[in-house]
Each structure stands twice: as C-alpha cells, then as structure tokens.
C-alpha positions in Angstrom: 9.4 -4.1 -1.5 11.6 -6.6 -1.7 13.7 -8.2 -4.6 11.9 -11.6 -4.3 8.2 -10.0 -4.0 9.4 -8.1 -7.3 10.3 -11.2 -8.9 7.0 -13.1 -7.8 5.1 -10.4 -9.3 7.1 -10.8 -12.3 6.9 -14.1 -12.9 3.1 -14.4 -12.4 2.2 -12.0 -15.3 5.3 -13.1 -17.5 2.8 -16.1 -18.3 -0.1 -13.9 -19.5 0.0 -13.8 -23.4 -2.6 -10.9 -23.1 0.4 -8.5 -22.0 2.7 -7.0 -24.2 5.8 -4.8 -23.7 4.1 -1.8 -22.5 1.9 -3.4 -20.1 5.2 -4.8 -18.4 6.9 -0.9 -18.8 4.2 -0.1 -16.6 4.1 -2.9 -14.0 7.8 -2.5 -13.6 7.4 1.2 -13.0 4.9 0.6 -10.3 7.2 -2.2 -8.8 10.1 0.4 -8.6 7.9 3.0 -7.3 7.1 0.2 -4.5 10.4 -0.5 -4.0 11.5 3.3 -3.4 8.5 3.5 -0.7 9.1 0.4 0.8 5.6 -0.5 -0.1 4.3 -3.8 -1.0 0.6 -3.6 -1.8 -0.8 0.3 -2.1 1.6 2.8 -3.8 1.5 6.3 -4.1 2.2 7.3 -7.7 2.2 10.2 -10.3 1.6 10.1 -14.0 4.5 12.0 -14.6 6.7 9.3 -12.7 5.2 6.1 -14.3 5.3 7.7 -18.1 8.9 8.5 -17.0 10.1 4.9 -15.6 8.1 3.0 -18.3 9.2 5.5 -21.3 6.0 5.9 -22.4 5.6 9.2 -24.0 2.2 9.7 -25.1 -1.2 10.3 -22.9 -3.2 8.4 -25.1 -1.0 5.4 -24.7 -0.3 5.4 -21.1 -3.8 5.9 -20.3 -4.8 2.8 -22.4 -2.2 0.6 -21.0 -3.3 1.4 -17.4 -6.8 0.9 -18.0 -6.0 -2.3 -19.7 -4.3 -3.2 -16.4 -6.8 -2.3 -14.5 -9.4 -4.2 -17.0 -7.3 -7.5 -16.7 -7.4 -7.4 -12.8 -3.7 -6.6 -12.2 -4.1 -3.5 -10.5 -6.8 -1.2 -8.8 -5.8 2.3 -9.7 -7.4 5.4 -7.5 -7.0 8.2 -8.9 -6.8 11.4 -6.7 -7.7 14.8 -8.3 -5.9 17.2 -5.8 -2.9 18.2 -7.2 -1.4 18.1 -3.5 -2.1 13.9 -3.5 -0.6 11.3 -5.4 -3.1 8.8 -6.8 -2.8 5.3 -5.2 -2.5 1.9 -7.1 -2.8 -1.3 -5.4 -1.3 -4.7 -6.6 -4.1 -7.2 -7.3 -1.8 -10.3 -8.3 
C-alpha cells in the first residue's frame, strides 16, 4: 500500500465523529500491516500484531473497538480459527 492510499483512507475517516483515538489506532495498525504486506484491500492480521501496533493492552478493549469498526462498515473482519493461518481484514472505505 502506498503512502497516498494510506492518506486517502485516513482522510476519509477523520471526518467521522463516531470514531475515537482507539479506532484510529486500530485502523493505523491495519494500514501499517497493509503497507508491510504491500496489500491494499485484504490484509492478513493477527490479534497480537494489531494489539502491539495499536498499543491496546486489554482484550476487551481490542474486541470492542474491532467490533465497532465492523459495525460502522469500515472493515470486514474474517477470523481464522486455525493457529497456522492469519485472520483477514478487508478495508471497506
């Protein structure tokens, strides 16, 4: 993912008053992984990586904000229940 694409995603979201700093932390973590993987739409993620990159320390907070991002239509999260496969996040905005 290129810098311009990351900027476009963040500029769309900054106008949304429903989002707080923790939503932005998770989205930024997802975009960081997208840039690392050179992906633009579907990103392979793990809870451990997202929590570390977003500086979210507790599981309830992580699940709360990830769920809210899904409910707001910002991401589509597809969990993997297999320890060898990563979950996927699709950016919808």
